[in-house]
Each structure stands twice: as C-alpha cells, then as structure tokens.
N, CA, C and O atoms as a GROMACS GRO file, in nm:
protein
  340
    1MET      N    1  -7.469   1.568   0.424
    1MET     CA    2  -7.413   1.451   0.487
    1MET      C    3  -7.525   1.362   0.538
    1MET      O    4  -7.528   1.243   0.507
    2LYS      N    5  -7.617   1.418   0.615
    2LYS     CA    6  -7.730   1.340   0.666
    2LYS      C    7  -7.814   1.291   0.552
    2LYS      O    8  -7.877   1.186   0.563
    3GLN      N    9  -7.818   1.367   0.440
    3GLN     CA   10  -7.899   1.328   0.327
    3GLN      C   11  -7.845   1.194   0.275
    3GLN      O   12  -7.923   1.106   0.240
    4TYR      N   13  -7.714   1.179   0.269
    4TYR     CA   14  -7.650   1.056   0.219
    4TYR      C   15  -7.685   0.937   0.312
    4TYR      O   16  -7.719   0.828   0.266
    5LEU      N   17  -7.674   0.962   0.441
    5LEU     CA   18  -7.706   0.856   0.538
    5LEU      C   19  -7.848   0.817   0.525
    5LEU      O   20  -7.881   0.698   0.521
    6THR      N   21  -7.936   0.914   0.518
    6THR     CA   22  -8.081   0.885   0.507
    6THR      C   23  -8.110   0.811   0.380
    6THR      O   24  -8.186   0.714   0.380
    7ALA      N   25  -8.050   0.856   0.271
    7ALA     CA   26  -8.074   0.792   0.142
    7ALA      C   27  -8.023   0.645   0.145
    7ALA      O   28  -8.090   0.555   0.094
    8ALA      N   29  -7.909   0.624   0.202
    8ALA     CA   30  -7.848   0.489   0.206
    8ALA      C   31  -7.938   0.401   0.299
    8ALA      O   32  -7.962   0.284   0.267
    9ARG      N   33  -7.984   0.452   0.404
    9ARG     CA   34  -8.066   0.369   0.493
    9ARG      C   35  -8.202   0.338   0.427
    9ARG      O   36  -8.253   0.226   0.433
   10THR      N   37  -8.255   0.440   0.365
   10THR     CA   38  -8.387   0.425   0.297
   10THR      C   39  -8.374   0.318   0.185
   10THR      O   40  -8.460   0.231   0.168
   11LEU      N   41  -8.265   0.328   0.111
   11LEU     CA   42  -8.241   0.231   0.003
   11LEU      C   43  -8.226   0.092   0.064
   11LEU      O   44  -8.279  -0.005   0.010
   12GLY      N   45  -8.154   0.081   0.174
   12GLY     CA   46  -8.140  -0.044   0.243
   12GLY      C   47  -8.274  -0.106   0.286
   12GLY      O   48  -8.299  -0.225   0.267
   13VAL      N   49  -8.357  -0.025   0.344
   13VAL     CA   50  -8.488  -0.070   0.388
   13VAL      C   51  -8.574  -0.117   0.266
   13VAL      O   52  -8.643  -0.218   0.273
   14VAL      N   53  -8.567  -0.042   0.158
   14VAL     CA   54  -8.646  -0.079   0.042
   14VAL      C   55  -8.598  -0.210  -0.016
   14VAL      O   56  -8.678  -0.296  -0.050
   15ILE      N   57  -8.465  -0.224  -0.028
   15ILE     CA   58  -8.410  -0.351  -0.080
   15ILE      C   59  -8.444  -0.468   0.010
   15ILE      O   60  -8.482  -0.576  -0.035
   16PHE      N   61  -8.429  -0.441   0.139
   16PHE     CA   62  -8.455  -0.548   0.236
   16PHE      C   63  -8.605  -0.588   0.230
   16PHE      O   64  -8.637  -0.707   0.231
   17ALA      N   65  -8.694  -0.492   0.225
   17ALA     CA   66  -8.833  -0.522   0.217
   17ALA      C   67  -8.870  -0.596   0.089
   17ALA      O   68  -8.946  -0.693   0.091
   18ALA      N   69  -8.814  -0.550  -0.023
   18ALA     CA   70  -8.841  -0.621  -0.149
   18ALA      C   71  -8.796  -0.764  -0.148
   18ALA      O   72  -8.869  -0.852  -0.194
   19LEU      N   73  -8.679  -0.789  -0.095
   19LEU     CA   74  -8.628  -0.927  -0.088
   19LEU      C   75  -8.701  -1.009   0.015
   19LEU      O   76  -8.724  -1.129  -0.004
   20SER      N   77  -8.737  -0.947   0.123
   20SER     CA   78  -8.814  -1.018   0.227
   20SER      C   79  -8.948  -1.068   0.172
   20SER      O   80  -8.992  -1.179   0.202
   21LEU      N   81  -9.011  -0.981   0.092
   21LEU     CA   82  -9.142  -1.015   0.036
   21LEU      C   83  -9.131  -1.108  -0.086
   21LEU      O   84  -9.230  -1.169  -0.125
   22GLY      N   85  -9.014  -1.117  -0.144
   22GLY     CA   86  -8.999  -1.203  -0.263
   22GLY      C   87  -8.984  -1.348  -0.218
   22GLY      O   88  -8.923  -1.377  -0.115
   23ALA      N   89  -9.043  -1.438  -0.298
   23ALA     CA   90  -9.048  -1.578  -0.266
   23ALA      C   91  -8.906  -1.643  -0.285
   23ALA      O   92  -8.876  -1.746  -0.226
   24CYS      N   93  -8.823  -1.582  -0.366
   24CYS     CA   94  -8.695  -1.642  -0.400
   24CYS      C   95  -8.581  -1.602  -0.308
   24CYS      O   96  -8.472  -1.658  -0.320
   25ALA      N   97  -8.602  -1.513  -0.222
   25ALA     CA   98  -8.498  -1.464  -0.132
   25ALA      C   99  -8.479  -1.566  -0.020
   25ALA      O  100  -8.573  -1.610   0.047
   26THR      N  101  -8.349  -1.600  -0.003
   26THR     CA  102  -8.318  -1.695   0.103
   26THR      C  103  -8.250  -1.618   0.214
   26THR      O  104  -8.217  -1.500   0.199
   27ARG      N  105  -8.229  -1.684   0.324
   27ARG     CA  106  -8.161  -1.625   0.441
   27ARG      C  107  -8.020  -1.577   0.402
   27ARG      O  108  -7.977  -1.468   0.442
   28SER      N  109  -7.952  -1.658   0.327
   28SER     CA  110  -7.818  -1.622   0.283
   28SER      C  111  -7.816  -1.499   0.192
   28SER      O  112  -7.727  -1.414   0.198
   29ASP      N  113  -7.920  -1.494   0.105
   29ASP     CA  114  -7.934  -1.376   0.020
   29ASP      C  115  -7.947  -1.248   0.107
   29ASP      O  116  -7.879  -1.148   0.085
   30ILE      N  117  -8.036  -1.257   0.203
   30ILE     CA  118  -8.067  -1.141   0.288
   30ILE      C  119  -7.935  -1.104   0.367
   30ILE      O  120  -7.899  -0.986   0.379
   31GLU      N  121  -7.868  -1.204   0.418
   31GLU     CA  122  -7.744  -1.175   0.492
   31GLU      C  123  -7.642  -1.111   0.402
   31GLU      O  124  -7.572  -1.021   0.448
   32ALA      N  125  -7.628  -1.150   0.276
   32ALA     CA  126  -7.535  -1.095   0.183
   32ALA      C  127  -7.573  -0.952   0.158
   32ALA      O  128  -7.488  -0.863   0.156
   33ILE      N  129  -7.698  -0.929   0.138
   33ILE     CA  130  -7.747  -0.796   0.110
   33ILE      C  131  -7.726  -0.702   0.229
   33ILE      O  132  -7.688  -0.586   0.212
   34ASN      N  133  -7.752  -0.753   0.347
   34ASN     CA  134  -7.730  -0.672   0.469
   34ASN      C  135  -7.584  -0.636   0.489
   34ASN      O  136  -7.548  -0.527   0.532
   35SER      N  137  -7.502  -0.734   0.454
   35SER     CA  138  -7.356  -0.711   0.459
   35SER      C  139  -7.314  -0.602   0.364
   35SER      O  140  -7.235  -0.514   0.397
   36ARG      N  141  -7.371  -0.611   0.242
   36ARG     CA  142  -7.334  -0.512   0.145
   36ARG      C  143  -7.384  -0.374   0.187
   36ARG      O  144  -7.314  -0.274   0.170
   37LEU      N  145  -7.507  -0.368   0.242
   37LEU     CA  146  -7.560  -0.240   0.288
   37LEU      C  147  -7.478  -0.179   0.405
   37LEU      O  148  -7.460  -0.058   0.414
   38ASP      N  149  -7.431  -0.269   0.492
   38ASP     CA  150  -7.343  -0.219   0.596
   38ASP      C  151  -7.216  -0.161   0.536
   38ASP      O  152  -7.168  -0.056   0.581
   39SER      N  153  -7.163  -0.226   0.439
   39SER     CA  154  -7.045  -0.170   0.372
   39SER      C  155  -7.070  -0.035   0.308
   39SER      O  156  -6.990   0.058   0.321
   40ILE      N  157  -7.183  -0.028   0.241
   40ILE     CA  158  -7.221   0.100   0.173
   40ILE      C  159  -7.242   0.211   0.280
   40ILE      O  160  -7.199   0.325   0.262
   41ASP      N  161  -7.306   0.174   0.387
   41ASP     CA  162  -7.331   0.273   0.492
   41ASP      C  163  -7.202   0.321   0.552
   41ASP      O  164  -7.189   0.439   0.585
   42ALA      N  165  -7.105   0.232   0.569
   42ALA     CA  166  -6.972   0.274   0.621
   42ALA      C  167  -6.906   0.367   0.524
   42ALA      O  168  -6.848   0.467   0.566
   43ARG      N  169  -6.912   0.340   0.396
   43ARG     CA  170  -6.853   0.428   0.296
   43ARG      C  171  -6.922   0.566   0.291
   43ARG      O  172  -6.858   0.670   0.272
   44VAL      N  173  -7.050   0.563   0.307
   44VAL     CA  174  -7.124   0.691   0.309
   44VAL      C  175  -7.080   0.775   0.430
   44VAL      O  176  -7.057   0.895   0.418
   45GLN      N  177  -7.069   0.711   0.546
   45GLN     CA  178  -7.027   0.783   0.667
   45GLN      C  179  -6.887   0.837   0.648
   45GLN      O  180  -6.857   0.949   0.688
   46SER      N  181  -6.801   0.757   0.588
   46SER     CA  182  -6.661   0.802   0.564
   46SER      C  183  -6.658   0.925   0.473
   46SER      O  184  -6.585   1.021   0.498
   47ALA      N  185  -6.739   0.920   0.368
   47ALA     CA  186  -6.748   1.030   0.272
   47ALA      C  187  -6.803   1.154   0.340
   47ALA      O  188  -6.757   1.265   0.312
   48ALA      N  189  -6.899   1.137   0.428
   48ALA     CA  190  -6.957   1.253   0.499
   48ALA      C  191  -6.853   1.311   0.594
   48ALA      O  192  -6.845   1.433   0.607
   49GLN      N  193  -6.774   1.228   0.660
   49GLN     CA  194  -6.667   1.281   0.745
   49GLN      C  195  -6.564   1.357   0.663
   49GLN      O  196  -6.522   1.466   0.702
   50SER      N  197  -6.524   1.301   0.550
   50SER     CA  198  -6.428   1.367   0.462
   50SER      C  199  -6.480   1.501   0.413
   50SER      O  200  -6.405   1.599   0.406
   51ALA      N  201  -6.609   1.504   0.379
   51ALA     CA  202  -6.668   1.630   0.333
   51ALA      C  203  -6.666   1.732   0.443
   51ALA      O  204  -6.636   1.849   0.419
   52GLU      N  205  -6.696   1.690   0.564
   52GLU     CA  206  -6.696   1.784   0.678
   52GLU      C  207  -6.557   1.836   0.704
   52GLU      O  208  -6.538   1.955   0.729
   53SER      N  209  -6.459   1.749   0.697
   53SER     CA  210  -6.321   1.789   0.716
   53SER      C  211  -6.275   1.888   0.606
   53SER      O  212  -6.208   1.987   0.636
   54ALA      N  213  -6.311   1.859   0.480
   54ALA     CA  214  -6.276   1.951   0.373
   54ALA      C  215  -6.344   2.089   0.392
   54ALA      O  216  -6.286   2.193   0.362
   55ASN      N  217  -6.466   2.086   0.441
   55ASN     CA  218  -6.537   2.213   0.467
   55ASN      C  219  -6.468   2.292   0.574
   55ASN      O  220  -6.451   2.413   0.560
   56GLN      N  221  -6.428   2.226   0.681
   56GLN     CA  222  -6.358   2.297   0.788
   56GLN      C  223  -6.225   2.355   0.738
   56GLN      O  224  -6.187   2.466   0.774
   57SER      N  225  -6.155   2.278   0.654
   57SER     CA  226  -6.026   2.329   0.602
   57SER      C  227  -6.050   2.449   0.511
   57SER      O  228  -5.972   2.544   0.512
   58ALA      N  229  -6.156   2.445   0.433
   58ALA     CA  230  -6.187   2.556   0.343
   58ALA      C  231  -6.222   2.682   0.424
   58ALA      O  232  -6.184   2.793   0.386
   59GLN      N  233  -6.293   2.663   0.534
   59GLN     CA  234  -6.331   2.776   0.617
   59GLN      C  235  -6.205   2.839   0.680
   59GLN      O  236  -6.193   2.961   0.686
   60ARG      N  237  -6.113   2.756   0.724
   60ARG     CA  238  -5.988   2.807   0.786
   60ARG      C  239  -5.906   2.881   0.680
   60ARG      O  240  -5.846   2.984   0.710
   61ALA      N  241  -5.903   2.829   0.556
   61ALA     CA  242  -5.831   2.891   0.448
   61ALA      C  243  -5.893   3.028   0.415
   61ALA      O  244  -5.821   3.125   0.389
   62ASN      N  245  -6.025   3.034   0.417
   62ASN     CA  246  -6.093   3.157   0.386
   62ASN      C  247  -6.065   3.262   0.495
   62ASN      O  248  -6.052   3.380   0.464
   63GLN      N  249  -6.055   3.219   0.619
   63GLN     CA  250  -6.024   3.311   0.727
   63GLN      C  251  -5.882   3.366   0.710
   63GLN      O  252  -5.859   3.486   0.725
   64ARG      N  253  -5.790   3.278   0.680
   64ARG     CA  254  -5.652   3.329   0.655
   64ARG      C  255  -5.648   3.422   0.537
   64ARG      O  256  -5.580   3.524   0.542
   65LEU      N  257  -5.720   3.388   0.431
   65LEU     CA  258  -5.722   3.481   0.314
   65LEU      C  259  -5.780   3.618   0.347
   65LEU      O  260  -5.731   3.722   0.301
   66ASP      N  261  -5.885   3.617   0.429
   66ASP     CA  262  -5.945   3.744   0.474
   66ASP      C  263  -5.847   3.827   0.552
   66ASP      O  264  -5.840   3.949   0.533
   67GLN      N  265  -5.769   3.763   0.640
   67GLN     CA  266  -5.670   3.829   0.717
   67GLN      C  267  -5.558   3.887   0.628
   67GLN      O  268  -5.515   4.001   0.645
   68MET      N  269  -5.515   3.807   0.536
   68MET     CA  270  -5.409   3.854   0.443
   68MET      C  271  -5.459   3.968   0.356
   68MET      O  272  -5.384   4.062   0.330
   69GLU      N  273  -5.584   3.963   0.311
   69GLU     CA  274  -5.635   4.065   0.227
   69GLU      C  275  -5.641   4.199   0.296
   69GLU      O  276  -5.611   4.303   0.237
   70GLY      N  277  -5.680   4.195   0.424
   70GLY     CA  278  -5.682   4.320   0.501
   70GLY      C  279  -5.543   4.379   0.517
   70GLY      O  280  -5.524   4.501   0.508
   71ARG      N  281  -5.445   4.293   0.541
   71ARG     CA  282  -5.305   4.340   0.553
   71ARG      C  283  -5.256   4.393   0.422
   71ARG      O  284  -5.188   4.496   0.420
   72ILE      N  285  -5.285   4.329   0.312
   72ILE     CA  286  -5.241   4.376   0.182
   72ILE      C  287  -5.300   4.512   0.148
   72ILE      O  288  -5.229   4.602   0.101
   73GLN      N  289  -5.429   4.528   0.171
   73GLN     CA  290  -5.494   4.656   0.149
   73GLN      C  291  -5.428   4.766   0.232
   73GLN      O  292  -5.410   4.879   0.186
   74GLN      N  293  -5.395   4.730   0.356
   74GLN     CA  294  -5.333   4.832   0.445
   74GLN      C  295  -5.196   4.875   0.384
   74GLN      O  296  -5.162   4.994   0.380
   75LEU      N  297  -5.117   4.775   0.336
   75LEU     CA  298  -4.987   4.806   0.279
   75LEU      C  299  -5.000   4.884   0.156
   75LEU      O  300  -4.920   4.974   0.132
   76GLU      N  301  -5.099   4.853   0.072
   76GLU     CA  302  -5.114   4.923  -0.056
   76GLU      C  303  -5.159   5.070  -0.038
   76GLU      O  304  -5.131   5.155  -0.123
   77THR      N  305  -5.228   5.097   0.074
   77THR     CA  306  -5.277   5.234   0.090
   77THR      C  307  -5.177   5.320   0.167
   77THR      O  308  -5.199   5.440   0.181
   78GLN      N  309  -5.070   5.263   0.218
   78GLN     CA  310  -4.967   5.345   0.285
   78GLN      C  311  -4.890   5.424   0.181
   78GLN      O  312  -4.870   5.378   0.068
   79PRO      N  313  -4.846   5.542   0.220
   79PRO     CA  314  -4.764   5.619   0.125
   79PRO      C  315  -4.636   5.548   0.097
   79PRO      O  316  -4.584   5.475   0.182
   80ALA      N  317  -4.584   5.569  -0.024
   80ALA     CA  318  -4.462   5.501  -0.066
   80ALA      C  319  -4.343   5.551   0.019
   80ALA      O  320  -4.336   5.670   0.052
   81ARG      N  321  -4.255   5.465   0.052
   81ARG     CA  322  -4.140   5.502   0.131
   81ARG      C  323  -4.033   5.553   0.038
   81ARG      O  324  -4.016   5.503  -0.072
   82ARG      N  325  -3.960   5.656   0.084
   82ARG     CA  326  -3.845   5.708   0.009
   82ARG      C  327  -3.722   5.639   0.049
   82ARG      O  328  -3.702   5.610   0.167
   83ALA      N  329  -3.638   5.612  -0.047
   83ALA     CA  330  -3.511   5.546  -0.018
   83ALA      C  331  -3.418   5.641   0.055
   83ALA      O  332  -3.414   5.760   0.025
   84ARG      N  333  -3.347   5.590   0.149
   84ARG     CA  334  -3.246   5.672   0.219
   84ARG      C  335  -3.120   5.670   0.136
   84ARG      O  336  -3.086   5.571   0.072
   85GLY      N  337  -3.054   5.776   0.140
   85GLY     CA  338  -2.932   5.762   0.071
   85GLY      C  339  -2.859   5.871   0.034
   85GLY      O  340  -2.752   5.856  -0.026
   0.00000   0.00000   0.00000
C-alpha cells in the first residue's frame, strides 16, 4: 500500500520537475498535471484502503475456517452413534 503511494508521489515529483524545467510548460500545464496527479493519488489511496479491507476480510474468513476445521475433525473422530430403535 505504501509502495503505491510512494510510487505515485515519486512519479508526480518527476513529472513536475521535468515540466518545470521544460521551456514549453506553462502555469496552466502545471496546474492540469497537478490536478491529474491529485486524482491519481486519490485513486491509489482508495485502492490501498480496498486492499486493506479485503485483507482483513480474508483473515476473518481464515479464522472462521480454522474454527470449523477443528470442529469437523472433532466430529469425524467421535465414535459412530447407534440408532435407537
């Protein structure tokens, strides 16, 4: 997650520096690029939050599975019940 944020910010700085040093870049160009970078950064943060949420859900599912597995093994090792009748 932090890797994505770091990569997006680094990319933004590189693009900003390249355009700042270029003779053809105007203030409106830089503002447009900054706006686009802000949008990309927001999407990266959203993806990172979604990934964290998915990870937490997977961990909870694994915990439930572990609990069920223990119960199933316990039931399978019990002697068979005889029918009354």
